[in-house]
N, CA, C and O atoms as a Tinker XYZ file with bonds, in Angstrom:
   388  protein
     1  N      0.780000   -1.028000   -0.248000    73     2
     2  CA     0.061000   -0.279000   -0.137000    64     1     3
     3  C      0.682000    1.302000    0.003000    63     2     4     5
     4  O      1.583000    1.455000    0.828000    81     3
     5  N      0.292000    2.301000   -0.662000    73     3     6
     6  CA     1.332000    3.433000   -0.940000    64     5     7
     7  C      1.310000    4.345000    0.405000    63     6     8     9
     8  O      0.336000    4.402000    1.155000    81     7
     9  N      2.453000    5.006000    0.585000    73     7    10
    10  CA     2.096000    5.688000    1.920000    64     9    11
    11  C      1.374000    6.629000    1.997000    63    10    12    13
    12  O      0.991000    7.010000    3.103000    81    11
    13  N      0.936000    7.349000    0.672000    73    11    14
    14  CA    -0.007000    8.527000    0.700000    64    13    15
    15  C     -1.718000    7.964000    1.096000    63    14    16    17
    16  O     -2.626000    8.597000    1.635000    81    15
    17  N     -1.693000    6.604000    0.607000    73    15    18
    18  CA    -2.862000    5.872000    1.224000    64    17    19
    19  C     -3.193000    5.630000    2.587000    63    18    20    21
    20  O     -4.221000    5.875000    3.218000    81    19
    21  N     -1.828000    4.959000    3.000000    73    19    22
    22  CA    -1.525000    5.008000    4.464000    64    21    23
    23  C     -2.511000    5.857000    5.342000    63    22    24    25
    24  O     -3.445000    5.495000    6.058000    81    23
    25  N     -1.920000    7.323000    5.011000    73    23    26
    26  CA    -1.858000    8.419000    5.996000    64    25    27
    27  C     -3.597000    8.833000    6.361000    63    26    28    29
    28  O     -3.724000    9.778000    7.140000    81    27
    29  N     -4.612000    8.325000    5.959000    73    27    30
    30  CA    -5.583000    8.687000    6.396000    64    29    31
    31  C     -6.157000    7.749000    7.541000    63    30    32    33
    32  O     -6.762000    8.086000    8.559000    81    31
    33  N     -5.767000    6.339000    7.052000    73    31    34
    34  CA    -6.275000    5.087000    7.938000    64    33    35
    35  C     -5.206000    5.364000    9.217000    63    34    36    37
    36  O     -5.662000    5.009000   10.304000    81    35
    37  N     -3.874000    5.936000    9.244000    73    35    38
    38  CA    -3.220000    6.278000   10.470000    64    37    39
    39  C     -3.620000    7.089000   11.187000    63    38    40    41
    40  O     -3.398000    7.027000   12.396000    81    39
    41  N     -4.481000    8.293000   10.499000    73    39    42
    42  CA    -4.627000    9.401000   11.448000    64    41    43
    43  C     -6.093000    8.938000   12.216000    63    42    44    45
    44  O     -6.531000    9.325000   13.299000    81    43
    45  N     -6.705000    7.928000   11.206000    73    43    46
    46  CA    -7.987000    7.630000   11.978000    64    45    47
    47  C     -7.574000    6.637000   13.112000    63    46    48    49
    48  O     -8.136000    6.773000   14.198000    81    47
    49  N     -6.640000    5.649000   12.958000    73    47    50
    50  CA    -6.399000    4.901000   13.971000    64    49    51
    51  C     -5.750000    6.011000   15.230000    63    50    52    53
    52  O     -6.187000    6.082000   16.378000    81    51
    53  N     -4.868000    6.636000   14.788000    73    51    54
    54  CA    -4.595000    7.480000   16.355000    64    53    55
    55  C     -5.646000    8.479000   17.045000    63    54    56    57
    56  O     -5.504000    8.678000   18.252000    81    55
    57  N     -6.613000    9.072000   16.415000    73    55    58
    58  CA    -8.419000    9.317000   16.969000    64    57    59
    59  C     -8.572000    8.220000   17.556000    63    58    60    61
    60  O     -8.399000    8.245000   18.775000    81    59
    61  N     -8.818000    7.339000   17.124000    73    59    62
    62  CA    -9.711000    6.390000   17.879000    64    61    63
    63  C     -8.970000    5.826000   19.016000    63    62    64    65
    64  O     -9.571000    5.526000   20.048000    81    63
    65  N     -7.602000    5.652000   18.880000    73    63    66
    66  CA    -6.645000    5.020000   20.308000    64    65    67
    67  C     -6.734000    6.489000   20.949000    63    66    68    69
    68  O     -6.754000    6.407000   22.177000    81    67
    69  N     -6.784000    7.605000   20.549000    73    67    70
    70  CA    -6.745000    8.969000   22.153000    64    69    71
    71  C     -8.061000    8.749000   22.245000    63    70    72    73
    72  O     -8.185000    8.735000   23.469000    81    71
    73  N     -9.252000    8.548000   21.758000    73    71    74
    74  CA   -10.566000    8.155000   22.436000    64    73    75
    75  C    -10.646000    7.130000   23.403000    63    74    76    77
    76  O    -10.973000    7.262000   24.582000    81    75
    77  N    -10.287000    5.994000   22.750000    73    75    78
    78  CA   -10.011000    4.935000   23.603000    64    77    79
    79  C     -9.221000    5.150000   25.062000    63    78    80    81
    80  O     -9.463000    4.543000   26.105000    81    79
    81  N     -8.133000    6.261000   24.829000    73    79    82
    82  CA    -7.366000    6.401000   26.114000    64    81    83
    83  C     -8.255000    7.575000   27.059000    63    82    84    85
    84  O     -8.137000    7.816000   28.260000    81    83
    85  N     -9.046000    8.108000   26.188000    73    83    86
    86  CA    -9.703000    9.058000   27.082000    64    85    87
    87  C    -10.551000    8.171000   28.279000    63    86    88    89
    88  O    -10.555000    8.443000   29.480000    81    87
    89  N    -11.257000    7.048000   27.626000    73    87    90
    90  CA   -12.217000    6.114000   28.174000    64    89    91
    91  C    -11.471000    5.552000   29.119000    63    90    92    93
    92  O    -11.847000    5.701000   30.282000    81    91
    93  N    -10.579000    4.987000   28.920000    73    91    94
    94  CA    -9.499000    4.241000   30.255000    64    93    95
    95  C     -9.368000    5.510000   31.349000    63    94    96    97
    96  O     -9.452000    5.360000   32.568000    81    95
    97  N     -9.200000    6.470000   30.836000    73    95    98
    98  CA    -8.540000    7.641000   31.722000    64    97    99
    99  C     -9.566000    7.763000   33.028000    63    98   100   101
   100  O     -9.397000    7.605000   34.237000    81    99
   101  N    -10.989000    8.207000   32.007000    73    99   102
   102  CA   -11.998000    7.986000   33.070000    64   101   103
   103  C    -12.634000    7.051000   33.800000    63   102   104   105
   104  O    -13.474000    7.220000   34.683000    81   103
   105  N    -12.057000    5.791000   33.263000    73   103   106
   106  CA   -12.468000    4.520000   34.091000    64   105   107
   107  C    -11.248000    4.650000   35.338000    63   106   108   109
   108  O    -11.528000    4.594000   36.535000    81   107
   109  N    -10.084000    4.804000   34.889000    73   107   110
   110  CA    -9.176000    4.722000   36.118000    64   109   111
   111  C     -9.534000    5.839000   37.196000    63   110   112   113
   112  O     -8.953000    5.696000   38.272000    81   111
   113  N    -10.242000    6.733000   37.106000    73   111   114
   114  CA   -10.576000    7.705000   37.833000    64   113   115
   115  C    -11.586000    7.335000   38.917000    63   114   116   117
   116  O    -11.489000    7.740000   40.075000    81   115
   117  N    -12.419000    6.657000   38.537000    73   115   118
   118  CA   -13.608000    5.663000   38.713000    64   117   119
   119  C    -13.523000    4.938000   39.443000    63   118   120   121
   120  O    -14.420000    4.707000   40.253000    81   119
   121  N    -12.152000    4.189000   39.395000    73   119   122
   122  CA   -11.878000    2.726000   40.075000    64   121   123
   123  C    -12.219000    2.503000   41.271000    63   122   124   125
   124  O    -12.615000    1.385000   41.600000    81   123
   125  N    -12.114000    3.690000   42.288000    73   123   126
   126  CA   -12.534000    3.783000   43.715000    64   125   127
   127  C    -14.007000    3.586000   44.043000    63   126   128   129
   128  O    -14.351000    3.086000   45.114000    81   127
   129  N    -14.939000    4.010000   43.046000    73   127   130
   130  CA   -16.365000    3.321000   43.264000    64   129   131
   131  C    -16.408000    2.414000   43.701000    63   130   132   133
   132  O    -17.018000    2.382000   44.770000    81   131
   133  N    -15.848000    1.193000   43.217000    73   131   134
   134  CA   -15.703000   -0.299000   43.403000    64   133   135
   135  C    -15.703000   -0.554000   45.039000    63   134   136   137
   136  O    -15.846000   -1.697000   45.473000    81   135
   137  N    -15.547000    0.489000   45.847000    73   135   138
   138  CA   -15.297000    0.188000   47.487000    64   137   139
   139  C    -16.672000    0.386000   47.935000    63   138   140   141
   140  O    -16.897000    0.461000   49.143000    81   139
   141  N    -17.577000    0.474000   47.110000    73   139   142
   142  CA   -19.110000    0.435000   47.672000    64   141   143
   143  C    -19.370000   -0.558000   47.075000    63   142   144   145
   144  O    -20.575000   -0.708000   46.878000    81   143
   145  N    -18.488000   -1.598000   46.553000    73   143   146
   146  CA   -19.059000   -3.277000   46.769000    64   145   147
   147  C    -18.754000   -3.784000   48.398000    63   146   148   149
   148  O    -19.100000   -4.939000   48.645000    81   147
   149  N    -18.263000   -3.163000   49.279000    73   147   150
   150  CA   -17.819000   -3.296000   50.697000    64   149   151
   151  C    -19.168000   -3.412000   51.270000    63   150   152   153
   152  O    -19.419000   -4.374000   51.996000    81   151
   153  N    -20.242000   -2.344000   50.961000    73   151   154
   154  CA   -21.609000   -2.398000   51.758000    64   153   155
   155  C    -22.514000   -3.523000   51.788000    63   154   156   157
   156  O    -23.334000   -3.748000   52.679000    81   155
   157  N    -22.260000   -4.374000   50.509000    73   155   158
   158  CA   -23.002000   -5.576000   50.515000    64   157   159
   159  C    -22.783000   -6.511000   51.639000    63   158   160   161
   160  O    -23.430000   -7.524000   51.905000    81   159
   161  N    -21.612000   -5.931000   52.348000    73   159   162
   162  CA   -20.909000   -6.777000   53.581000    64   161   163
   163  C    -22.399000   -6.798000   54.641000    63   162   164   165
   164  O    -22.889000   -7.702000   55.319000    81   163
   165  N    -22.691000   -5.785000   54.474000    73   163   166
   166  CA   -23.837000   -5.356000   55.669000    64   165   167
   167  C    -25.231000   -6.502000   55.638000    63   166   168   169
   168  O    -25.648000   -7.076000   56.644000    81   167
   169  N    -25.811000   -6.660000   54.228000    73   167   170
   170  CA   -26.921000   -7.652000   54.022000    64   169   171
   171  C    -26.207000   -8.717000   54.291000    63   170   172   173
   172  O    -26.542000   -9.358000   55.287000    81   171
   173  N    -25.278000   -9.096000   53.649000    73   171   174
   174  CA   -24.271000  -10.296000   53.792000    64   173   175
   175  C    -24.104000  -10.906000   55.113000    63   174   176   177
   176  O    -24.188000  -12.116000   55.320000    81   175
   177  N    -23.886000  -10.098000   55.912000    73   175   178
   178  CA   -23.707000  -10.505000   57.443000    64   177   179
   179  C    -25.196000  -11.054000   57.635000    63   178   180   181
   180  O    -25.391000  -12.263000   57.761000    81   179
   181  N    -26.337000  -10.039000   57.655000    73   179   182
   182  CA   -27.475000  -10.745000   58.627000    64   181   183
   183  C    -28.054000  -12.226000   57.304000    63   182   184   185
   184  O    -28.498000  -13.280000   57.759000    81   183
   185  N    -27.967000  -12.070000   56.222000    73   183   186
   186  CA   -28.257000  -12.808000   55.561000    64   185   187
   187  C    -27.627000  -14.161000   55.763000    63   186   188   189
   188  O    -28.381000  -15.061000   56.132000    81   187
   189  N    -26.248000  -14.457000   55.559000    73   187   190
   190  CA   -25.273000  -15.397000   55.597000    64   189   191
   191  C    -24.349000  -15.692000   56.389000    63   190   192   193
   192  O    -23.683000  -16.727000   56.426000    81   191
   193  N    -24.263000  -14.244000   57.417000    73   191   194
   194  CA   -23.379000  -14.922000   58.165000    64   193   195
   195  C    -21.885000  -14.049000   58.230000    63   194   196   197
   196  O    -21.469000  -13.572000   57.174000    81   195
   197  N    -21.251000  -13.894000   59.248000    73   195   198
   198  CA   -20.130000  -13.269000   59.591000    64   197   199
   199  C    -18.760000  -13.611000   58.472000    63   198   200   201
   200  O    -17.767000  -12.990000   58.092000    81   199
   201  N    -19.296000  -14.806000   58.251000    73   199   202
   202  CA   -17.898000  -15.388000   57.179000    64   201   203
   203  C    -18.361000  -14.778000   56.087000    63   202   204   205
   204  O    -17.620000  -13.880000   55.685000    81   203
   205  N    -19.341000  -14.959000   55.464000    73   203   206
   206  CA   -19.666000  -14.254000   53.846000    64   205   207
   207  C    -19.322000  -13.020000   53.952000    63   206   208   209
   208  O    -18.643000  -12.481000   53.078000    81   207
   209  N    -19.866000  -12.185000   55.378000    73   207   210
   210  CA   -19.571000  -10.754000   55.150000    64   209   211
   211  C    -18.153000  -10.407000   55.103000    63   210   212   213
   212  O    -17.836000   -9.394000   54.480000    81   211
   213  N    -16.966000  -11.345000   55.867000    73   211   214
   214  CA   -15.769000  -11.135000   55.961000    64   213   215
   215  C    -15.304000  -11.515000   54.503000    63   214   216   217
   216  O    -14.307000  -10.884000   54.154000    81   215
   217  N    -15.649000  -12.133000   53.855000    73   215   218
   218  CA   -15.217000  -12.495000   52.752000    64   217   219
   219  C    -15.817000  -11.432000   51.263000    63   218   220   221
   220  O    -15.191000  -11.226000   50.223000    81   219
   221  N    -16.964000  -11.003000   51.577000    73   219   222
   222  CA   -16.770000   -9.602000   50.741000    64   221   223
   223  C    -16.005000   -8.974000   51.032000    63   222   224   225
   224  O    -15.174000   -8.739000   50.155000    81   223
   225  N    -15.814000   -8.368000   52.298000    73   223   226
   226  CA   -14.997000   -7.256000   52.892000    64   225   227
   227  C    -13.179000   -7.633000   52.195000    63   226   228   229
   228  O    -12.444000   -6.815000   51.641000    81   227
   229  N    -12.943000   -8.801000   52.417000    73   227   230
   230  CA   -11.769000   -8.975000   51.885000    64   229   231
   231  C    -11.530000   -8.963000   50.375000    63   230   232   233
   232  O    -10.484000   -8.604000   49.834000    81   231
   233  N    -12.760000   -9.451000   49.695000    73   231   234
   234  CA   -12.690000   -9.033000   48.203000    64   233   235
   235  C    -12.788000   -8.179000   47.557000    63   234   236   237
   236  O    -12.572000   -8.275000   46.348000    81   235
   237  N    -13.078000   -7.269000   48.024000    73   235   238
   238  CA   -13.439000   -5.589000   47.952000    64   237   239
   239  C    -12.160000   -5.106000   47.493000    63   238   240   241
   240  O    -12.225000   -4.691000   46.336000    81   239
   241  N    -11.025000   -5.026000   48.018000    73   239   242
   242  CA    -9.716000   -4.543000   47.937000    64   241   243
   243  C     -9.213000   -5.229000   46.679000    63   242   244   245
   244  O     -8.438000   -4.675000   45.900000    81   243
   245  N     -9.747000   -6.618000   46.491000    73   243   246
   246  CA    -8.850000   -7.501000   45.718000    64   245   247
   247  C     -9.165000   -6.677000   44.284000    63   246   248   249
   248  O     -8.311000   -6.240000   43.512000    81   247
   249  N    -10.589000   -6.589000   44.143000    73   247   250
   250  CA   -11.439000   -6.191000   43.181000    64   249   251
   251  C    -11.007000   -5.021000   42.516000    63   250   252   253
   252  O    -10.871000   -4.955000   41.294000    81   251
   253  N    -10.773000   -4.023000   43.369000    73   251   254
   254  CA   -10.181000   -3.010000   43.096000    64   253   255
   255  C     -8.879000   -2.831000   42.615000    63   254   256   257
   256  O     -8.636000   -1.888000   41.862000    81   255
   257  N     -7.597000   -4.002000   43.123000    73   255   258
   258  CA    -6.540000   -3.973000   43.052000    64   257   259
   259  C     -6.360000   -4.418000   41.572000    63   258   260   261
   260  O     -5.537000   -3.962000   40.777000    81   259
   261  N     -7.444000   -5.565000   41.311000    73   259   262
   262  CA    -7.618000   -6.174000   39.623000    64   261   263
   263  C     -7.825000   -4.671000   39.000000    63   262   264   265
   264  O     -6.852000   -4.083000   38.527000    81   263
   265  N     -8.778000   -4.233000   39.011000    73   263   266
   266  CA    -9.293000   -3.309000   38.083000    64   265   267
   267  C     -8.078000   -2.231000   37.877000    63   266   268   269
   268  O     -7.913000   -1.814000   36.730000    81   267
   269  N     -7.392000   -1.850000   38.707000    73   267   270
   270  CA    -6.338000   -0.937000   38.749000    64   269   271
   271  C     -5.473000   -1.428000   37.904000    63   270   272   273
   272  O     -5.136000   -0.862000   36.864000    81   271
   273  N     -4.965000   -2.751000   38.384000    73   271   274
   274  CA    -3.909000   -3.431000   37.219000    64   273   275
   275  C     -4.407000   -3.488000   35.936000    63   274   276   277
   276  O     -3.620000   -3.026000   35.110000    81   275
   277  N     -5.250000   -3.820000   35.573000    73   275   278
   278  CA    -5.827000   -4.114000   34.149000    64   277   279
   279  C     -5.896000   -2.664000   33.466000    63   278   280   281
   280  O     -5.546000   -2.310000   32.339000    81   279
   281  N     -6.383000   -2.046000   34.376000    73   279   282
   282  CA    -6.833000   -0.427000   33.788000    64   281   283
   283  C     -5.496000   -0.012000   33.287000    63   282   284   285
   284  O     -5.296000    0.376000   32.136000    81   283
   285  N     -4.276000   -0.150000   34.537000    73   283   286
   286  CA    -2.826000    0.779000   34.337000    64   285   287
   287  C     -2.355000   -0.448000   32.959000    63   286   288   289
   288  O     -1.947000    0.340000   32.107000    81   287
   289  N     -2.259000   -1.380000   32.552000    73   287   290
   290  CA    -1.996000   -2.172000   31.701000    64   289   291
   291  C     -2.398000   -1.564000   30.605000    63   290   292   293
   292  O     -1.578000   -0.998000   29.881000    81   291
   293  N     -3.532000   -1.585000   30.359000    73   291   294
   294  CA    -4.437000   -0.978000   28.916000    64   293   295
   295  C     -4.003000    0.460000   28.520000    63   294   296   297
   296  O     -3.661000    0.874000   27.412000    81   295
   297  N     -4.104000    1.121000   29.709000    73   295   298
   298  CA    -3.459000    2.541000   29.679000    64   297   299
   299  C     -2.277000    2.762000   29.164000    63   298   300   301
   300  O     -2.221000    3.744000   28.424000    81   299
   301  N     -1.031000    1.987000   29.364000    73   299   302
   302  CA     0.050000    2.125000   29.012000    64   301   303
   303  C      0.221000    1.373000   27.704000    63   302   304   305
   304  O      1.186000    1.659000   26.994000    81   303
   305  N     -0.470000    0.616000   27.402000    73   303   306
   306  CA    -0.303000   -0.213000   25.935000    64   305   307
   307  C     -1.118000    1.171000   24.982000    63   306   308   309
   308  O     -0.671000    1.619000   23.926000    81   307
   309  N     -2.135000    1.561000   25.543000    73   307   310
   310  CA    -2.818000    2.230000   24.427000    64   309   311
   311  C     -2.067000    3.528000   24.086000    63   310   312   313
   312  O     -2.309000    4.086000   23.016000    81   311
   313  N     -1.159000    4.040000   24.955000    73   311   314
   314  CA    -0.007000    5.244000   25.179000    64   313   315
   315  C      0.896000    4.871000   23.803000    63   314   316   317
   316  O      0.971000    5.596000   22.811000    81   315
   317  N      1.625000    3.445000   23.998000    73   315   318
   318  CA     2.561000    3.073000   23.541000    64   317   319
   319  C      2.084000    2.642000   21.967000    63   318   320   321
   320  O      2.958000    2.678000   21.101000    81   319
   321  N      0.641000    2.216000   21.569000    73   319   322
   322  CA     0.578000    2.111000   20.665000    64   321   323
   323  C     -0.113000    3.638000   19.719000    63   322   324   325
   324  O     -0.314000    3.703000   18.506000    81   323
   325  N     -0.303000    4.505000   20.555000    73   323   326
   326  CA    -0.291000    5.736000   19.960000    64   325   327
   327  C      0.909000    6.568000   19.150000    63   326   328   329
   328  O      1.025000    7.077000   18.035000    81   327
   329  N      1.909000    6.387000   20.594000    73   327   330
   330  CA     3.120000    6.598000   19.681000    64   329   331
   331  C      3.790000    6.146000   18.674000    63   330   332   333
   332  O      4.684000    6.813000   18.153000    81   331
   333  N      3.399000    4.771000   18.200000    73   331   334
   334  CA     4.032000    3.899000   17.303000    64   333   335
   335  C      3.170000    4.059000   16.030000    63   334   336   337
   336  O      3.590000    3.693000   14.932000    81   335
   337  N      2.105000    4.545000   16.188000    73   335   338
   338  CA     1.108000    4.823000   15.116000    64   337   339
   339  C      1.552000    6.342000   14.769000    63   338   340   341
   340  O      1.683000    6.648000   13.584000    81   339
   341  N      1.775000    7.255000   15.740000    73   339   342
   342  CA     2.394000    8.833000   15.398000    64   341   343
   343  C      3.936000    8.226000   14.504000    63   342   344   345
   344  O      4.201000    8.578000   13.355000    81   343
   345  N      4.582000    7.519000   15.120000    73   343   346
   346  CA     6.001000    7.443000   14.628000    64   345   347
   347  C      5.473000    6.872000   13.188000    63   346   348   349
   348  O      6.181000    7.406000   12.334000    81   347
   349  N      4.579000    6.060000   12.609000    73   347   350
   350  CA     4.226000    5.280000   11.566000    64   349   351
   351  C      3.832000    6.469000   10.542000    63   350   352   353
   352  O      4.289000    6.617000    9.409000    81   351
   353  N      2.806000    7.346000   11.249000    73   351   354
   354  CA     2.383000    8.541000   10.160000    64   353   355
   355  C      3.421000    9.469000    9.639000    63   354   356   357
   356  O      3.560000    9.921000    8.503000    81   355
   357  N      4.173000    9.667000   10.804000    73   355   358
   358  CA     5.306000   10.581000   10.365000    64   357   359
   359  C      6.057000   10.070000    9.191000    63   358   360   361
   360  O      6.314000   10.677000    8.151000    81   359
   361  N      6.458000    8.494000    9.624000    73   359   362
   362  CA     7.009000    7.938000    8.295000    64   361   363
   363  C      6.211000    8.128000    6.913000    63   362   364   365
   364  O      6.648000    8.653000    5.889000    81   363
   365  N      5.104000    7.648000    7.099000    73   363   366
   366  CA     3.959000    7.951000    5.859000    64   365   367
   367  C      4.046000    9.267000    5.121000    63   366   368   369
   368  O      3.947000    9.446000    3.907000    81   367
   369  N      4.261000   10.201000    6.130000    73   367   370
   370  CA     4.297000   11.773000    5.594000    64   369   371
   371  C      5.525000   12.139000    4.862000    63   370   372   373
   372  O      5.424000   13.046000    4.036000    81   371
   373  N      6.649000   11.580000    5.035000    73   371   374
   374  CA     7.819000   12.187000    4.797000    64   373   375
   375  C      8.396000   10.927000    3.901000    63   374   376   377
   376  O      9.585000   10.922000    3.583000    81   375
   377  N      7.604000    9.971000    3.547000    73   375   378
   378  CA     8.252000    8.957000    2.532000    64   377   379
   379  C      8.002000    9.587000    1.147000    63   378   380   381
   380  O      7.015000   10.233000    0.796000    81   379
   381  N      9.175000    9.243000    0.382000    73   379   382
   382  CA     8.409000    9.762000   -1.250000    64   381   383
   383  C      7.216000    9.121000   -1.896000    63   382   384   385
   384  O      6.792000    7.990000   -1.660000    81   383
   385  N      6.795000    9.885000   -2.634000    73   383   386
   386  CA     5.667000    9.466000   -3.156000    64   385   387
   387  C      5.658000    8.396000   -4.182000    63   386   388
   388  O      4.592000    8.012000   -4.664000    81   387
């Protein structure tokens, strides 16, 4: 494929990745909202007993941690893809026709 034909495709890919990164950033700032999951320990205590309530309280930080890890990895990967695509775009723009 000619470099000239690749330019619009690469530009749209950068735009798509930047949009995806903005969504991931929004989710990153909302990850602590999963702490409300711990409130389920109250009805779990009365319905199933202290053991299940304890499991809910132990699993809540683990859930937050897993989400933080997955979002962090995806954000880093998305930034790398944006940088790589921009390098390809620059190379396509400066390539001889």
